[in-house]
C-alpha positions as CSV (number, residue, x, y, z in Angstrom):
1,M,1.6,-21.1,-31.8
2,T,-1.9,-22.4,-31.8
3,K,-3.9,-23.0,-28.7
4,E,-3.7,-26.6,-29.1
5,D,0.0,-26.6,-29.4
6,F,0.4,-24.4,-26.2
7,Y,-1.8,-26.7,-24.0
8,R,0.0,-29.7,-25.3
9,S,3.4,-28.2,-24.5
10,L,2.1,-27.2,-20.9
11,Q,0.9,-30.7,-20.2
12,S,3.9,-32.5,-21.4
13,S,6.0,-29.9,-19.3
14,F,3.7,-30.6,-16.2
15,E,3.8,-34.4,-16.5
16,A,7.7,-34.4,-16.9
17,V,8.2,-32.6,-13.8
18,L,5.6,-34.8,-11.8
19,K,7.6,-37.7,-13.1
20,Q,11.0,-36.1,-12.0
21,H,9.5,-35.7,-8.7
22,G,8.2,-39.2,-8.5
23,V,4.6,-38.2,-8.5
24,G,3.4,-39.4,-11.7
25,D,1.9,-42.9,-10.6
26,E,1.1,-41.5,-7.1
27,A,-2.7,-41.7,-6.1
28,V,-3.1,-38.0,-5.0
29,E,-6.4,-36.8,-3.8
30,V,-7.2,-33.3,-5.4
31,T,-10.0,-31.1,-4.1
32,C,-11.1,-27.9,-5.8
33,R,-13.9,-25.4,-5.1
34,A,-15.0,-22.0,-6.2
35,L,-14.3,-19.3,-3.7
36,S,-16.6,-16.4,-2.5
37,P,-15.4,-13.1,-3.7
38,E,-14.5,-12.4,0.1
39,E,-12.6,-15.4,0.3
40,A,-10.7,-14.8,-2.9
41,I,-9.9,-11.0,-2.3
42,G,-11.1,-10.2,1.2
43,T,-12.7,-6.5,1.6
44,P,-10.7,-4.1,-0.6
45,V,-11.5,-0.6,-0.2
46,R,-12.2,-0.3,-4.1
47,R,-15.1,-2.6,-5.2
48,D,-14.4,-2.7,-9.1
49,F,-12.1,-5.6,-9.1
50,P,-13.1,-8.2,-11.7
51,I,-13.3,-10.9,-8.7
52,L,-16.0,-8.6,-7.2
53,T,-17.8,-7.3,-10.3
54,G,-17.3,-9.7,-13.3
55,K,-18.7,-13.1,-14.2
56,D,-15.2,-14.8,-13.6
57,V,-14.8,-16.9,-10.4
58,M,-11.6,-17.7,-8.4
59,I,-11.3,-21.6,-8.0
60,Q,-8.9,-23.0,-5.5
61,A,-7.2,-26.5,-5.6
62,R,-5.3,-28.4,-2.9
63,F,-2.5,-30.5,-3.6
64,R,-1.0,-32.1,-0.5
65,S,-0.3,-29.3,1.8
66,S,-0.2,-26.6,-0.9
67,L,-2.9,-24.3,-2.5
68,G,-3.2,-23.0,-6.2
69,Q,-5.9,-20.7,-7.6
70,A,-7.1,-19.9,-10.8
71,F,-9.5,-17.0,-12.2
72,T,-11.8,-18.5,-14.7
73,E,-15.1,-18.1,-16.3
74,A,-15.7,-21.8,-16.1
75,P,-15.5,-22.8,-12.4
76,L,-16.4,-26.2,-11.2
77,T,-16.3,-28.2,-7.9
78,F,-14.1,-31.3,-8.1
79,Q,-12.6,-34.0,-5.9
80,G,-10.6,-36.9,-7.3
81,S,-7.4,-38.1,-8.4
82,L,-4.4,-36.2,-10.1
83,S,-4.6,-38.7,-12.9
84,E,-8.2,-37.6,-13.6
85,V,-6.8,-34.0,-13.8
86,L,-4.1,-34.8,-16.0
87,A,-6.3,-36.3,-18.7
88,A,-8.0,-33.1,-19.2
89,D,-8.8,-31.6,-22.7
90,L,-7.4,-28.1,-22.1
91,A,-7.9,-26.8,-25.5
92,G,-11.5,-27.8,-25.7
93,D,-13.1,-27.8,-22.4
94,P,-12.8,-24.5,-20.5
95,H,-14.2,-26.1,-17.2
96,A,-11.3,-28.8,-17.3
97,R,-8.8,-26.0,-18.1
98,G,-9.5,-24.0,-14.9
99,L,-9.3,-27.0,-12.7
100,Y,-6.0,-28.1,-14.5
101,I,-4.4,-24.6,-14.0
102,A,-5.5,-24.5,-10.4
103,V,-4.0,-28.0,-9.5
104,L,-1.0,-27.3,-11.6
105,N,-0.3,-24.1,-9.5
106,A,-0.8,-26.0,-6.2
107,A,1.5,-28.7,-7.3
108,A,4.1,-26.5,-8.6
109,K,4.0,-24.7,-5.1
110,E,4.1,-27.8,-3.2
111,L,7.2,-29.0,-5.3
112,G,9.0,-25.7,-4.9
113,L,8.9,-24.5,-8.4
114,C,6.9,-21.4,-7.9
115,G,5.4,-19.0,-5.2
116,D,2.4,-16.3,-5.3
117,T,-0.1,-19.0,-6.0
118,V,-2.9,-17.5,-3.7
119,H,-4.4,-13.9,-4.5
120,C,-3.5,-11.3,-2.2
121,R,-6.3,-9.9,-0.1
122,T,-7.8,-6.6,1.4
123,Q,-5.0,-4.1,1.2
124,G,-2.8,-6.5,-0.9
125,P,-3.9,-5.3,-4.4
126,E,-3.2,-1.7,-3.5
127,L,0.2,-2.6,-2.1
128,C,0.7,-4.7,-5.2
129,A,0.4,-1.8,-7.5
130,G,3.2,0.0,-5.6
131,D,5.3,-3.1,-5.8
132,M,4.6,-3.3,-9.6
133,L,5.6,0.3,-10.4
134,S,9.1,-0.4,-8.5
135,Y,9.4,-3.5,-10.6
136,L,8.8,-1.8,-13.8
137,R,11.2,1.1,-12.9
138,T,13.7,-1.3,-12.0
139,H,13.5,-4.0,-15.1
140,Y,12.2,-1.7,-17.7
141,P,13.4,1.9,-17.0
142,D,13.4,2.6,-20.7
143,K,9.9,1.5,-21.6
144,R,7.5,4.1,-22.0
145,R,4.1,2.9,-23.3
146,V,2.4,0.1,-21.5
147,A,-0.4,-2.0,-22.8
148,L,-2.4,-3.4,-19.7
149,V,-4.2,-6.5,-20.8
150,G,-7.0,-7.0,-18.3
151,Y,-8.9,-4.4,-16.3
152,Q,-7.1,-4.5,-12.9
153,P,-8.1,-1.3,-11.2
154,A,-5.3,-0.9,-8.8
155,L,-2.7,-1.5,-11.8
156,L,-4.6,0.8,-14.2
157,E,-4.6,3.7,-11.5
158,M,-1.0,3.2,-10.7
159,L,0.1,3.3,-14.2
160,S,-2.3,6.3,-15.1
161,K,-0.3,8.5,-12.5
162,S,3.2,7.2,-13.4
163,E,5.6,8.2,-16.0
164,Y,4.4,5.3,-18.2
165,G,1.7,5.9,-21.1
166,V,-0.9,3.2,-20.6
167,R,-3.7,1.7,-22.7
168,V,-6.0,-0.8,-21.2
169,L,-7.7,-3.9,-22.9
170,D,-10.5,-6.0,-21.5
171,L,-13.0,-8.6,-22.8
172,N,-15.9,-7.7,-20.4
173,P,-18.4,-5.6,-22.4
174,A,-19.5,-3.8,-19.2
175,N,-16.0,-2.4,-19.1
176,V,-15.1,-1.6,-22.6
177,G,-15.7,1.9,-23.6
178,Q,-15.7,3.1,-19.9
179,I,-13.3,5.8,-18.9
180,R,-11.3,4.7,-15.8
181,F,-8.7,6.8,-14.3
182,G,-8.7,9.0,-17.5
183,V,-8.1,5.9,-19.5
184,T,-10.7,4.5,-22.0
185,V,-11.0,0.7,-21.6
186,E,-10.6,-0.6,-25.0
187,D,-11.9,-4.0,-26.5
188,G,-9.4,-6.8,-26.1
189,I,-10.3,-8.3,-29.5
190,R,-11.1,-5.3,-31.8
191,D,-8.2,-2.9,-30.5
192,Y,-5.6,-5.7,-29.9
193,R,-3.3,-4.6,-32.9
194,S,-3.3,-0.9,-32.2
195,A,-2.8,-1.2,-28.6
196,V,-0.4,-4.1,-28.5
197,L,1.3,-4.4,-31.6
198,E,1.3,-0.5,-32.8
199,Y,1.5,1.3,-29.5
200,A,3.1,-0.7,-26.7
201,D,6.8,-1.1,-26.1
202,L,5.8,-3.3,-22.8
203,V,2.8,-5.6,-22.3
204,L,1.7,-6.2,-18.8
205,C,-0.8,-9.2,-19.3
206,T,-3.1,-10.8,-17.0
207,G,-2.3,-14.5,-16.2
208,S,-5.9,-15.5,-16.5
209,T,-5.5,-15.4,-20.2
210,I,-4.2,-18.9,-19.9
211,C,-7.8,-19.9,-18.5
212,N,-9.8,-17.9,-21.2
213,G,-7.7,-19.4,-24.0
214,T,-6.4,-16.1,-25.3
215,I,-2.9,-16.4,-24.0
216,T,-1.4,-17.3,-27.2
217,D,-2.1,-13.8,-28.6
218,Y,0.6,-12.7,-26.0
219,L,3.4,-15.2,-26.8
220,D,6.3,-14.8,-29.4
221,L,5.4,-11.0,-29.9
222,P,8.0,-8.5,-31.0
223,V,7.4,-6.6,-27.8
224,E,8.2,-7.5,-24.3
225,V,5.3,-9.3,-22.3
226,V,5.1,-9.7,-18.6
227,F,2.4,-11.7,-17.2
228,F,0.9,-10.7,-13.7
229,G,-1.1,-12.5,-11.0
230,T,-1.5,-16.0,-9.5
231,T,-3.4,-17.8,-12.3
232,I,-0.3,-18.3,-14.4
233,S,2.1,-19.0,-11.5
234,G,2.9,-22.6,-12.4
235,A,2.8,-22.3,-16.1
236,A,5.2,-19.4,-16.0
237,A,7.7,-21.5,-14.1
238,L,7.4,-24.5,-16.3
239,L,7.4,-22.5,-19.6
240,G,9.9,-19.8,-18.8
241,L,7.3,-17.1,-19.0
242,K,8.2,-13.7,-17.6
243,R,6.0,-13.1,-14.6
244,A,5.5,-10.5,-11.7
245,C,3.5,-11.2,-8.8
246,F,3.8,-10.2,-5.1
247,A,1.0,-12.0,-3.4
248,D,3.1,-13.9,-1.0
249,R,4.2,-10.6,0.6
250,Y,0.5,-9.8,1.9
251,A,-0.6,-13.6,2.6
């Protein structure tokens, strides 16, 4: 599936859901802004989360009474109507894409289609890692080799100490080549084939791939893929993608 095909499918699905719920022609005001690192994740003990150290920013949208977030390298501040958001060029404009995903998440939350649309804070990421290990043991007891796509330190440390073998991929040059928890961070493009297609029997993939445009690399693979995090919450619900996130437990 091409990037253009994926985003067209997402837009069609979202518009159909809005129409089903009678929202399509409603003049709804949407606001969106970038969050400070402290607003996004609080004050966790470890300071190497991408939200704190990377170039990407968490943006937050409000739709009616619900919030939705998206982790993106192209943040913007926006206040306007839902119809303006729906007209976005998702494939070609990363700023519009981040806005759209945040609004989609807020709307999907408001319509009862998904939960976990706001990132866990402070101790939440550490507790989430424990929840993820329980989830993997319950749902994938026979898997043994995990490709972690996206450097998420709590998840990587958990996996490195578990019964699962792990390789980790990232797109941030500052992380690639570094040894973290005994695991070398590999290049998300150069090492994709060896880590994902040749090594892994399970891929644990950051949902922020939906904002950076690489999500199509992790669709329709011969290996099981589970997306994690808040960014892909609405899209996962609309498109039937497997997702694991526990943020609402630590709101």
